[in-house]
N, C-alpha and C positions, 0 to 999 in steps of 0.2 A: 404484479410480477410479470415480466416479459417472458415470451416463449424461450425455452432453454434448448439450444441445439448442442448436444454433448458429443465430443469427439473422443472415441476410444479405439483401442487396438493393441496389439502386442507392442513391446518396446521397439523404438528406432524405425518406425515405418513412416515417420514424417508428420505426426499429429500436430506438433507445435508449429511446424512450417506451414501447415494448412491453416491453423488459427491465424497466423500472421498474414497469410495471403487473403483470407476472407475479411480480416479487419482492415487491410490496406496499409498496415504499418507494423513495425516490429514490436510486438507486445510480449510474446513468450520467448524465453531463452531457448536458443537452438544450438545444439552441439552434436557432433557425430559420435556420441557416446550412448550406451544403453542406460536407460533409467534417469535421464536428465530431469524430466518433469516429475515432481513429487506431489505437489499440492494441486487443489482445484483453482484454476484462474479463469475468471469470467470477463469477457470483453463485449461491449455493445457494438453491434453491426447494424447498419441501416442500408437497405437496398430496395429500390423502387417504392420508397415511402414507407416501408415496413421496418420496424425496429425489432430486433431479437438479440438475445445473448448467446454467444458462442463460448462454450466452456471447454477449456483444455484440461486434460487429466493425465495422470501417470499411466492410464490404460490398464490392461490386464497383465498381471504378473503371476507366475507360478508361485505356489507356496514356498517360501524360503525364509529369509531372515525376518526379524521383528520389524525392521524398517520397511521391507517390501510388503509385509502384511498390512502395515498402516497405509501405505500408498494405495494398495488395492481397496482398502475400506473407503478411502477418499473417492475413488472411482465409483464404488458401489453407491455412495451417497449421491453422487452426481446423477447416476442412472435413475435413482428413485425420483428425481425431480425433472427428468428429461421430457421434453415435448417430442423431440426427434433425436435419434442416435445416428451419428455418422461413424460407421465401423471402417477404419482405414487399414488397407493392406498394401504390401509392397510388391509391385509387379516385377521389379528388378530381381528380387530374391525368389519370388514364386510362393505358392501356398505351402505352409508349414503346419506341423501339428499344433503349434501355438496359435495360429490363425483359427484353426478348427475349435480349439478350446475357448478362444476369445469370442468367437461367434456364438457358441453354446451359452457362454456366460451372459452375453448381451441379450440373447433370446429369452433367457429366464426373467428378464426385467418386465417383459410384456409390452414394452414400448415400441413404436414404429422405428424401423431400422433402414438406413440407406447404406449400401455397400459402396465404398469409395476406393477405387484402384489408383493408388498414387504412383508417382515416378514414371508416368507415361509421357515421356518428353517429346515424342514425335509419332507420326503415323505408323512407322515401322514397328513400334512397340504395342500398338493398340490390340493386336491379336492376343497378347499375353493376358489380357484381363479375363478371358473366358476360363482360365485355369481355376478361377475362384467361384465359378457357378455352383460347384459342389458344396459350398458353405451353406446353401439353402436360404440365401438372403436376397434372391432375385438378381436382376441384371446389374453387373458392376458399372459404376459411373467413373469414366477415366479422367484423371486430372494430373497435372504436374504442379505440386505446391511450390516447388523451387522456381519454376519458370513462369507460373501463372496460367499455364495452358488449361483451359476448361473451367477456370475459377468463376468467371462471370456466368457461365451456363449452370454451374452448381448453385450459385446464389439464386438464380432464377428458379431452379428446381426446389430449393428450400422454401422460397417465398410462395411458390405455387402450392406446395404442401400445406403451409400454414394457412393460406387463403382457403384451400379446398376443405380443410378441417375446421375452419372458422375459429382458429386459435387467436384470440384477442385478449390481452390482459384486462382484468376487471379491477375496479376500485372497491372500497368497502361497501358502497351502495349497490354494487353489481353492475355498474355502468362501464361501458368500454373505455379503456384508456388508449388513445391513439398514439400518444407520445409520452415518454417517461423521461423528462429532462431533470437530471439530478443536480444541475448547477445550483450553487448556493448551499449544498449540503456540507456541513463542517467536516473537514478532512483531518484526521488524526493519525500521524505516522509513528509507529513504534520503531525506534532506532537503538542500536547497540552493537556490542561486539558479539561474535559467535558464542552460542551456548550459554547466554545469560538468562534465558527463559522468555524471550519475546513471543515465541509461538504459543507457549503455554498460557501466557498472559492474554494474548490475542483470543485464543479459544475460550478462556474464562470470561472475557468481556462480551463476546458475541453469543455465548451460550451454547456453542456446538464445536465439535472438533473439525474445524475447517482447515487448519494447518497441521501438517505432519510434525509430530513432536518426537524427538529421539535424542539420546544423550551424546550423539555424534555431532561435533561441531560442523556447521555448514549444511544442516539438513534442509533448511529453507533456502531456495535458490532464486525465487522470484518475489516480486511485491504482490501480496495477496490482499485484496480488499473486500470488505463486506459492510453493507449499510444496515444498521440496526435502528429500530425506533426506541426512543427514550422519552421520558417525561419532558425533556427539554427540546424535543424534536429529533429528526434523523441525524445520525452521526456515521460517517464513513471511517471505519478503522482499517489501517493498512499495516499488515505485517511485512517486514522487510528482511532481506538476508543480512546476516551478521557481517560487520565490516572490520577487517584486520588492517594492520599496518601495510602500506603499499609494498614493502619489501617482502612480506610474507604472503601476499596475494598471488595465487597461481594464475597464470595466463589462461585466456580462453573462458571457460565456464564461470569460474569465480569472478573474473573481471566483469563479465556481463551482469552477474548477480549484484555486484557492488554498484555498477552504473544504474541498475534498476532501483536500488535502495536510495541512491543519491537523487535520482529523478523524483522518487516518491517524496523525499524530504523537501525538495525545491517546490513541489506543488502543494505541500501540506499547510494547513492553517495553524495547527498545533503539533509540536514534536514531543513525544514521550521518550526520554532517554532512559533506557533500562540498563541498570548496572548490577553486576553480581555482588551482592553485599558481602559474600565470603572473601572476596578479593579487594573490595573497596574501589574507589575511583582511580583508574589507572591513567597513564599518559595517553593511551588511545581513547579513553573516555573523554579526556580533556580535548583532544583533537576533534572528536565528534561533536562535543558541545560548541567548539569554535565554528564548526560547519553549520550547526543549527543557528548560531548567532548570525552568520553570514547569509543564511537563507531568509533572515528577517522575520521569523515566526517565534511566538512565545514557546516556552519549554516547561515541562514537568519532569522532575527527576524521580525515578522509581528505583529504590534499593530492593531488589528481588532476592529471594531465598533468605529473608530475614530470620526465619524460624530456625535456621541452622547455626545462629550465632549466640554466644553467651553474652553476659553483660559487658565484659571487658572488650571483647572483639567488636561489639556493637558501637562502643565509643570510638574505637579506632577507625571503623568503617565510616562513621559520620564525619570524623576529622578529615579523612581524605577528600570527602566531598567539599568541605569548607576550604581546604587547601587548594585543590585543583580546579574547582568549578566556581570559585568566588565571583568570576566575571558574569555569571548568570544572574547575579543580583538576588532578588527575592523569589526566585523560582521555587515552587513547592517541592519539598523532598518527602516522599512517601515511603514508608516501610511496608513491604508486602510479601506475601507468599502466594505466587501464582498457582502453585501446585495444590495448596489447600484452600485458597480463596481468601485467606485472612488479609485484611487491609485493602483488598481490591475495590471495595465499595467506596473508598475515599477518592478514587481516581477520577470518576465521572464528575463529581462536583468541582474538583480542581481544574479539570479541562474546561468546564463551562465558565468558571470564574476567569480563566485565562482568555477564553474567547470573548467574554464581555469586555475585558480590558483592551483586547486587540482592536475592538470596534468602537471603543468609547470616543464620544465627541464632547468637547468642552466648549462652553459658550465663550465668546470673545471677552465679555465682561469679567467672568471668573478668571480667565486666563491672564488678563492684564493686571488684575488685582494681585494674583500670585507673582507675576513678574515684578510688580512694584515692591512687594514685600521682600522678595529675595534680594533685590538690589539695595533695599534699605539695610538689610542685614550685612551684605558684603558687596559694596560697589565694585564695578570692574575698573581696573587701573587704566584701561586704554580706550574705553568707549562706554556709551550708555545705550541701553535698550529702550527705544522710544515706545514701541508697542509690539504686540505679537498676535498672530492669528494661527488657527489650526487649519491647515490646508487639505488634510486627508486623514483617513483612518487605514487600518490594516497595513502597517502599524500606524499609530497616531503620529502625525507629522506636523511640526510647528515651524513657522517662519518668523524669525526675529528681525525687526527693522531697527538697525543700530546706527549710532553716530560715528562709530569707529570699529575697527576689527577687534574681535574678542579672542583672548588666548584660549587654547584647548582646555587648560585647567579650569577656566571659568565656565566654558561650555559644559564641562562635566558637572560642575556645581549646579548649573541651571537645570540640566537633565535630572540630577538627583533630587533637586528641590521640587521640580514639577511632578516627578514620580511620587514623592511623599505627599505633596499637596492634594493630588487627585487619586491617590490610592491605585496607581497603575501597575502595581505588582511587578511581575517579571517580564511584561510585554516589552519588546524593543521600542525605542523612541527614535525618531529622526528629527534632528535639529538643523534647520537651514538658516543661514545668516545673510541678510542683505544690508549692505552699508550704503547709507545715503550720502 
């Protein structure tokens, strides 16, 4: 585990902007609204050859609604794992009672704290940082997350702290890990409409409450990812914001959330489409499935909240999947209850099977025997496939060398036959044709 630099503070002081500045790219959703960040989001940062994780949180919130209490619990969990805490304050607003309360809350963790005075956009505003000396956290460090002023010096200060405290991640044998490259880790994105239970399922899969769960649609606003170790190796699960019809999507905050979800889908190896079983597959679920197909990754369909249905409504719910999502082919359809955990144990084997199909390579001999057999059953009316090779995996890609152009209907027949012959399940296939 890499060192954890956790960013906290009262709402709307620029915590997420600071995360983006330290990461050097827009990772966290930023909006001039109170309480935009709700979940914990971790991003790897490398500076001067040192890697560490910067963790964005919802910060400290006064006791209020059930949702705010859950956001605060997420921040508490982040503090418990922190190597260093960056407590961010707003010099444009000045010290508030909330800053004092946030400082006391952070001090209770017993972790090292660095006080960050944000929104110091020029030299004229530097004197304002001394207003926060009474928080008892030492000398404030002036930055402007929006304009980048002081960001490089802050990264230097963080790395100096990690070096001086000999903070180096260890492996299972107790040896230092100098780099933690997670390239090659299977990425599984949970996709679906708002309030279908994605975050509950995500928390169930990773074994902890990492995403804030609430019955208000749109609770999740960013793509939250966690790597877990399984008997099949590490898997990165990504919880995403719910996606509604474009006409119903609010501008600004929700637009950014949807863009994050779509980006997570484009980078995923496997997509888990979560559907509310009480409503069945809707037109929007169909559009999301089309987006998964366009992303070129295999899919697993999860009918969540299955425990709420009786026998008759279960049949209707399954029928909607067959009607609207038939183009997903043999994608596994799992009936689960993320709330109780029933049926969730079937998801991991389905994901692994899909991943195996996605990376499957077929020998040229077996492939051409299958091509010969399918042509014997149904010859093409316009040309003949002389031979075929598999050029790539992820997804499996086949090149057909033909004597003439093949109609689309025949190519669909070829794809279906290859899928059946090699048990390729629901993984996408790419068929390329070269006419000699």
